[in-house]
N, C-alpha and C positions, 0 to 999 in steps of 0.2 A: 540535056544537061540542066535545063531549067527545072525540070521535074526533080532532079536530084538536089538542086540547090533549094528548092521550095521544101522538099522533104527534110533537108538539113536544118532549115530555118524553123520549121515546125518542131522538130525534135529539140532544137536549142531552146525554143520558148518553153516547151514542156519541161526540159531540164531546169531552166531558170525558175519556173513555177514550183517545181518540186523542191528546189533549193530554198525558195522563199517559204514554202509550207514547212519545210524542215526547221528553218531558223525560227519561224513563228512558234512551232511546237516546242522547240528547245527553250524559248523564252517563257512560254506557258509553264513548262515543267520546272524551270528555274524559279519562277514566281511561286508555284505550288510548293516546291521544296523549301523555299525561304519561309513561306507561311507555316509549313509543318515544323520547321526548325524553331520558329518563334513559339509555336504551341508547345513544343517539347520543353523549351526553356521556361515558359510560363508554368507548365506542370511541375517541372523540377523545383521551381521556387515555391510553389504551393506545397509540394511534398516536404521540402525543407522546413517550411513554417509549421506544418502539421507535426513533423518529427520533433521540432523544438518544443511545441506545445505538449506533445506526448511526454517528452523527457521532463518538462516542468511538472506535469501532473504526476508522473512516477516519483519524482523527488518529493513532492508534497505528500503523496500517499505513504512513502517510506517514513517521512518525518512524523506523520500522524500515527502510523503504526508504532513507531518508537515511543511516542508520547503516551499512547494508550497502554503499551507494555509497562512504562514507568508508573503510570497511575495505577495499573492493575497490581503491580508489585507493592506500591505504597498501601493500597487497599488491603491486600493480603497481609502485609505486615501489621496494619492497624487491627485487622480481624484477629491475627495471632496474638497481638499484644492485649487486645480486649479479652480474648479467651484465656490468656495467661493471667491477666488481672483477675478475671472471674475465678479462676482456679485457686489463685493465691488467697483471694477473699474467702472462698469456700473453705480453704484449709485453715485460715485463721478463725473463722466462725466455728469450725469443728473443734479446733484446739481450745477456743474459749469455752465451748460447750463441755468439752471433756474436763477442763479445769473446774468449771462450775460443778459438774457432776462429781468430780473427785472431792471437791470441798464439801459438797452436800453429803457425800458418802462418809467423809470423816466426821462431820458434825453428827450425822445420824448414828455412826458407830460409837462415838463418844457418849452420846445420849443413851444408847442401848447398853453399852458397857457400864456406864454409871448407874443405870437403873437396875442392873443385874448384879451389882456388887463387884464388878471387875474394875481394877484400878490401872491395869496395864493397857496402854494405848497401842493400837496397831500401827500407828504412824508416828 
């Protein structure tokens, strides 16, 4: 019976050792899990900061694109206005030239008609 009792004591010690190893391993795993959860929380905070910065950059980009489009439209309007002004100036120059030519033509016609004995004016 001593032999059975000794065997039972040995098995009880082994069981106690295994329980202690299990508890130690559980504590290690809980510590590792807590560390991993801390890393996840830290990475989420970093991701959130990056996403906010990205959103700010996208808002700035959109604002700049709108500003560029507005300046482009102003520039195109100024170019069109300048082209229209040049067209109007060219038209008035042509009109002035035509009036001058018509006046010159009248004068020459009157001189010609007067020198040829014609008294009737064409104009």
